[in-house]
C-alpha positions as CSV (number, residue, x, y, z in Angstrom):
1,M,-23.4,1.5,16.1
2,T,-22.6,5.0,14.8
3,T,-19.2,6.3,15.8
4,Q,-17.4,9.6,15.3
5,Q,-14.2,9.8,13.3
6,P,-11.1,10.4,15.4
7,R,-9.6,13.8,15.2
8,I,-7.0,13.8,12.5
9,D,-4.7,16.3,14.3
10,F,-4.9,14.3,17.4
11,I,-3.9,11.1,15.6
12,D,-1.1,12.8,13.7
13,I,0.4,14.2,16.9
14,A,0.4,10.7,18.5
15,K,2.1,9.3,15.3
16,G,4.7,12.1,15.5
17,I,5.6,11.3,19.1
18,A,5.7,7.5,18.4
19,I,7.9,7.8,15.3
20,I,10.4,10.0,17.2
21,L,10.6,7.3,19.9
22,V,11.1,4.7,17.1
23,V,14.0,6.7,15.8
24,Y,15.4,7.1,19.4
25,G,15.1,3.4,20.1
26,H,16.9,2.4,16.9
27,C,19.6,5.1,17.4
28,L,20.3,3.7,20.9
29,R,20.4,0.1,19.7
30,G,22.8,1.1,16.8
31,L,25.1,2.8,19.3
32,A,25.0,-0.3,21.5
33,S,25.9,-2.5,18.6
34,A,28.8,-0.2,17.9
35,N,29.9,-0.6,21.5
36,V,29.4,3.1,22.2
37,V,26.6,2.5,24.7
38,S,27.2,-0.1,27.4
39,T,24.7,-2.9,28.0
40,N,24.8,-1.8,31.7
41,S,23.9,1.9,30.8
42,W,20.8,3.4,32.3
43,L,19.8,4.2,28.7
44,I,18.9,0.6,28.2
45,I,16.0,1.0,30.6
46,T,14.7,3.8,28.4
47,D,15.0,1.4,25.5
48,Y,12.8,-1.2,27.2
49,T,10.3,1.5,28.3
50,I,9.6,2.9,24.9
51,Y,9.6,-0.6,23.2
52,T,6.6,-1.5,25.4
53,F,4.3,0.8,23.5
54,H,5.8,2.8,20.5
55,M,5.0,0.2,17.9
56,P,1.7,-0.8,19.5
57,V,0.6,2.8,19.0
58,F,0.9,2.4,15.2
59,F,-0.9,-0.9,15.2
60,M,-3.7,0.4,17.3
61,L,-4.1,3.6,15.3
62,S,-4.2,1.4,12.1
63,G,-7.0,-0.7,13.7
64,I,-9.0,2.4,14.6
65,F,-9.2,3.4,10.9
66,F,-9.7,-0.2,9.6
67,K,-13.5,-0.3,9.4
68,S,-13.8,3.2,8.0
69,S,-11.4,2.2,5.2
70,L,-13.8,-0.5,4.2
71,S,-16.5,2.1,3.5
72,K,-15.5,2.1,-0.2
73,S,-15.3,-0.9,-2.5
74,R,-13.3,-3.9,-1.4
75,G,-11.2,-3.6,-4.5
76,F,-10.2,0.0,-3.6
77,F,-9.4,-1.2,-0.1
78,W,-6.9,-3.8,-1.3
79,I,-5.4,-1.5,-4.0
80,K,-4.7,1.0,-1.3
81,R,-3.1,-1.6,1.0
82,F,-0.8,-2.7,-1.8
83,K,0.1,0.9,-2.5
84,T,0.6,2.0,1.1
85,I,2.0,-1.2,2.7
86,V,3.1,-3.9,0.2
87,Y,4.9,-1.7,-2.4
88,P,6.8,0.4,0.3
89,Y,7.8,-2.8,2.0
90,F,9.4,-4.3,-1.1
91,F,10.8,-1.0,-2.4
92,W,12.5,0.1,0.8
93,S,13.5,-3.4,1.9
94,L,15.4,-3.8,-1.4
95,F,16.8,-0.3,-1.2
96,Q,18.1,-0.5,2.3
97,G,19.2,-4.1,1.9
98,S,21.2,-3.2,-1.2
99,I,23.0,-0.4,0.8
100,Q,23.8,-2.8,3.6
101,I,25.2,-5.3,1.1
102,M,27.4,-2.7,-0.5
103,L,28.7,-1.5,2.8
104,S,29.2,-4.9,4.4
105,G,32.7,-5.3,5.6
106,S,33.4,-1.5,5.4
107,G,32.7,-0.9,9.1
108,A,30.0,1.5,8.2
109,V,27.1,-0.9,9.1
110,N,26.7,-3.0,12.3
111,N,24.9,-5.8,10.5
112,Q,26.7,-7.6,7.7
113,M,24.4,-8.8,4.8
114,G,24.9,-11.0,1.7
115,I,22.8,-10.7,-1.5
116,G,21.0,-13.9,-0.6
117,R,19.3,-12.0,2.2
118,L,17.2,-10.1,-0.3
119,Y,15.6,-13.3,-1.6
120,N,14.2,-14.0,1.9
121,I,12.1,-10.9,2.4
122,F,9.0,-12.7,1.4
123,L,9.2,-14.8,4.6
124,D,11.8,-12.9,6.8
125,P,11.6,-9.1,6.8
126,I,14.7,-7.0,7.1
127,S,14.8,-4.8,10.1
128,P,12.9,-2.5,10.6
129,F,10.4,-3.5,7.9
130,W,8.8,-6.2,10.0
131,F,6.2,-3.7,10.9
132,L,4.9,-3.3,7.4
133,Y,5.0,-7.0,6.9
134,A,3.0,-7.6,10.0
135,L,0.6,-4.8,9.3
136,F,-0.4,-6.2,6.0
137,F,-1.2,-9.5,7.6
138,C,-3.1,-7.7,10.3
139,N,-5.3,-6.3,7.6
140,I,-5.8,-9.7,6.1
141,L,-6.8,-11.2,9.5
142,A,-9.1,-8.3,10.3
143,Y,-10.7,-8.5,6.8
144,F,-11.6,-12.1,7.1
145,S,-12.8,-11.9,10.7
146,I,-14.8,-8.7,10.3
147,N,-18.1,-10.4,10.9
148,L,-17.1,-11.8,14.3
149,R,-18.1,-9.9,17.4
150,I,-15.4,-7.6,18.6
151,K,-15.1,-9.4,22.0
152,I,-14.5,-12.7,20.2
153,Q,-11.9,-11.0,17.9
154,L,-10.1,-9.4,20.8
155,T,-10.1,-12.6,22.9
156,S,-8.8,-14.7,19.9
157,A,-6.2,-12.0,19.1
158,F,-4.9,-12.0,22.7
159,I,-4.6,-15.8,22.9
160,A,-2.8,-15.9,19.5
161,Y,-0.5,-13.1,20.7
162,I,0.6,-14.8,23.9
163,S,0.8,-18.3,22.5
164,S,2.7,-17.3,19.3
165,F,5.4,-15.6,21.5
166,F,6.3,-19.0,22.9
167,I,5.7,-21.5,20.1
168,A,5.7,-19.7,16.8
169,P,8.5,-18.5,14.5
170,S,9.4,-14.9,15.1
171,V,7.7,-13.6,11.9
172,I,4.4,-15.2,13.0
173,A,4.8,-13.9,16.5
174,D,5.3,-10.4,15.0
175,I,2.0,-10.7,13.1
176,F,0.0,-11.7,16.1
177,Y,1.7,-9.2,18.4
178,G,0.6,-6.5,16.0
179,F,-2.8,-8.0,15.5
180,F,-3.6,-7.9,19.2
181,Y,-3.1,-4.1,19.3
182,F,-4.7,-3.7,15.8
183,T,-7.8,-5.4,17.3
184,L,-7.7,-3.1,20.3
185,G,-7.9,-0.2,17.8
186,M,-10.9,-1.8,16.1
187,A,-12.6,-2.1,19.6
188,A,-11.7,1.6,20.3
189,Y,-13.3,2.6,17.1
190,Q,-16.5,0.6,17.7
191,Y,-17.0,1.8,21.2
192,N,-15.8,5.4,20.4
193,L,-13.2,5.2,23.3
194,L,-11.2,8.2,22.0
195,S,-14.1,10.4,22.9
196,L,-13.6,9.5,26.6
197,I,-10.2,11.1,26.6
198,T,-10.2,14.2,28.7
199,P,-7.3,16.7,28.2
200,S,-5.6,17.1,31.6
201,W,-2.0,17.5,32.7
202,G,-3.0,15.8,36.0
203,S,-4.2,12.7,34.1
204,V,-0.9,12.8,32.0
205,V,1.2,12.8,35.2
206,K,-0.9,10.0,36.9
207,L,-0.9,7.7,33.9
208,S,2.7,8.3,33.1
209,S,3.8,7.7,36.6
210,I,2.0,4.4,36.7
211,F,3.4,3.5,33.3
212,F,7.0,4.2,34.2
213,A,6.7,2.4,37.5
214,L,5.2,-0.7,35.9
215,S,7.8,-0.6,33.0
216,F,10.7,-0.4,35.5
217,C,9.2,-3.4,37.5
218,F,8.9,-5.5,34.3
219,Y,12.4,-4.5,33.3
220,Y,13.9,-5.5,36.6
221,I,12.2,-8.9,36.7
222,S,13.4,-9.4,33.1
223,L,10.0,-9.8,31.6
224,P,10.3,-9.9,27.8
225,V,9.2,-6.6,26.4
226,R,6.7,-8.3,24.0
227,L,4.9,-9.6,27.0
228,S,4.7,-6.4,28.9
229,F,1.3,-5.5,27.5
230,P,-0.1,-3.9,30.7
231,A,2.7,-1.3,30.4
232,G,2.0,-1.1,26.7
233,L,-1.6,-0.2,27.2
234,L,-0.7,2.4,29.8
235,G,1.9,3.8,27.5
236,I,-0.6,4.2,24.7
237,A,-3.1,5.8,27.1
238,S,-0.5,8.2,28.4
239,T,0.5,9.2,24.9
240,L,-3.1,9.8,23.7
241,V,-4.0,11.8,26.8
242,F,-0.7,13.8,26.4
243,C,-1.5,14.5,22.8
244,A,-5.1,15.6,23.6
245,T,-3.8,17.9,26.4
246,L,-1.0,19.4,24.3
247,E,-3.4,20.1,21.4
248,K,-5.5,22.3,23.7
249,I,-2.8,24.6,24.8
250,P,-2.6,27.7,22.5
251,R,0.9,28.7,23.8
252,A,2.3,25.4,22.6
253,A,0.7,25.6,19.2
254,S,4.1,25.4,17.4
255,I,4.9,22.1,19.2
256,P,1.8,20.1,18.3
257,G,2.0,21.7,14.8
258,F,5.5,20.3,14.3
259,L,4.5,16.9,15.8
260,K,1.5,16.8,13.5
261,L,3.8,17.3,10.5
262,V,6.2,14.6,11.8
263,G,3.2,12.3,12.2
264,Q,2.1,12.9,8.6
265,C,5.6,12.0,7.5
266,S,5.9,9.0,9.8
267,M,6.0,6.5,6.9
268,S,8.8,8.4,5.2
269,I,10.7,8.6,8.5
270,Y,10.1,5.0,9.2
271,V,11.4,3.6,5.9
272,M,14.5,5.9,5.8
273,H,15.6,6.6,9.4
274,I,17.9,3.5,9.6
275,I,19.9,4.8,6.6
276,F,20.3,8.3,8.1
277,L,21.0,7.0,11.6
278,G,23.8,4.8,10.2
279,F,25.2,7.6,8.1
280,V,25.3,10.1,11.0
281,R,26.7,7.6,13.4
282,T,29.5,6.7,11.0
283,V,30.4,10.2,10.2
284,L,30.5,11.4,13.8
285,L,32.3,8.4,15.2
286,R,34.8,7.5,12.4
287,F,35.5,10.9,10.8
288,F,35.0,13.4,13.7
289,H,35.8,11.0,16.5
290,I,32.9,12.3,18.6
291,N,32.0,10.0,21.5
292,N,29.8,12.3,23.5
293,L,26.5,10.4,23.8
294,A,24.4,13.6,24.0
295,V,25.8,14.9,20.7
296,L,25.6,11.5,19.0
297,I,22.0,10.8,20.0
298,S,20.6,14.3,19.4
299,S,22.4,14.7,16.1
300,A,21.3,11.3,14.8
301,I,17.7,11.8,15.8
302,I,17.4,15.3,14.3
303,C,18.9,14.1,11.0
304,A,16.9,10.9,10.9
305,V,13.6,12.8,11.5
306,L,14.1,15.9,9.4
307,L,16.0,14.5,6.4
308,P,13.3,11.9,5.4
309,M,10.8,14.7,5.6
310,I,12.9,16.8,3.2
311,V,13.3,13.8,0.9
312,Q,9.5,13.4,0.9
313,L,9.0,17.1,0.2
314,F,11.2,16.9,-2.9
315,A,9.6,13.7,-4.0
316,I,6.2,15.4,-3.9
317,K,7.5,18.4,-5.7
318,L,9.0,16.2,-8.4
319,K,5.8,14.1,-8.5
320,I,7.8,10.9,-8.0
321,N,6.6,10.1,-4.5
322,D,4.4,7.2,-5.7
323,I,7.3,5.8,-7.6
324,V,9.6,5.8,-4.5
325,A,6.8,4.6,-2.3
326,L,6.4,7.8,-0.2
327,P,3.0,9.2,0.8
328,S,1.6,12.6,-0.2
329,S,1.2,14.1,3.3
330,T,-1.6,16.7,3.5
331,N,0.5,19.5,5.0
332,L,3.3,19.1,2.5
333,K,0.8,19.1,-0.4
334,V,-0.9,22.2,0.8
335,K,2.4,24.1,1.2
336,H,3.5,23.0,-2.2
337,N,0.3,23.6,-4.1
338,Q,-0.9,26.7,-2.2
339,P,2.1,28.7,-1.2
340,Q,1.5,31.6,1.2
């Protein structure tokens, strides 16, 4: 069937929100590992809530664009996947891993690492690069099952997702977890489901209220976050409706504009945010002795979002972004090549 391409601005805004939540989640977990945030803190509930849907958003959006990415030659498809997924995975895994190895034992990193860990990244991704690892295999699975009916794909993906959680090694479970949402994105593309989204603050409030209520229920019954897919689906729906609504409000133009830019830089933020989070946490805690959670969290998130964007901007200006595995985001290219 003929489908319309999703709105680029709409997708980028959703990616911007999702990557900020990713940074927040890792910031919170880093502070918990450093014993700054108590395991009994109410903030742990927010961690559970965002983890139900923030990574599924990226898998689903990738699935939405999968079929359109096959419109060119299959060779071009795989070259692009190696450039945008495989090379960034290895480059930044080795870069971040090397930093962690050098700083192990210094107290500057929560997770100690030996050099042997770098040899295992073919089978065991370093956090947070499991996403890129799983995303590549999602593309492989989707590529070889492309001729199956979407209902069969979705059913198979769901069964693999649930069963792998209980019986498969974590790296396999990661892949099928991502593939379930990736396949949902393919279904959304085929049936043009994004066109059904109606901007409405009322819908945002209703969906969000149900999402939070369901997430809290799952949290209190100790349901593993990876199995809370009903909350994940509601979280994705709430995010997309919120983005569509925000995009339509002229008075908030600067907000969606910023989120769009963040979304276009989401890859750079993703591969670098752990490094900047660790740096800011160490500086504030060890050198300035700041223990205020509001200051720690806000400072770390701002730096971990903005500094990777600045690094990407300079990489583009120096024309080395491909070498350091960073994308050429549209807005950054326009500002650089066509200054106002």
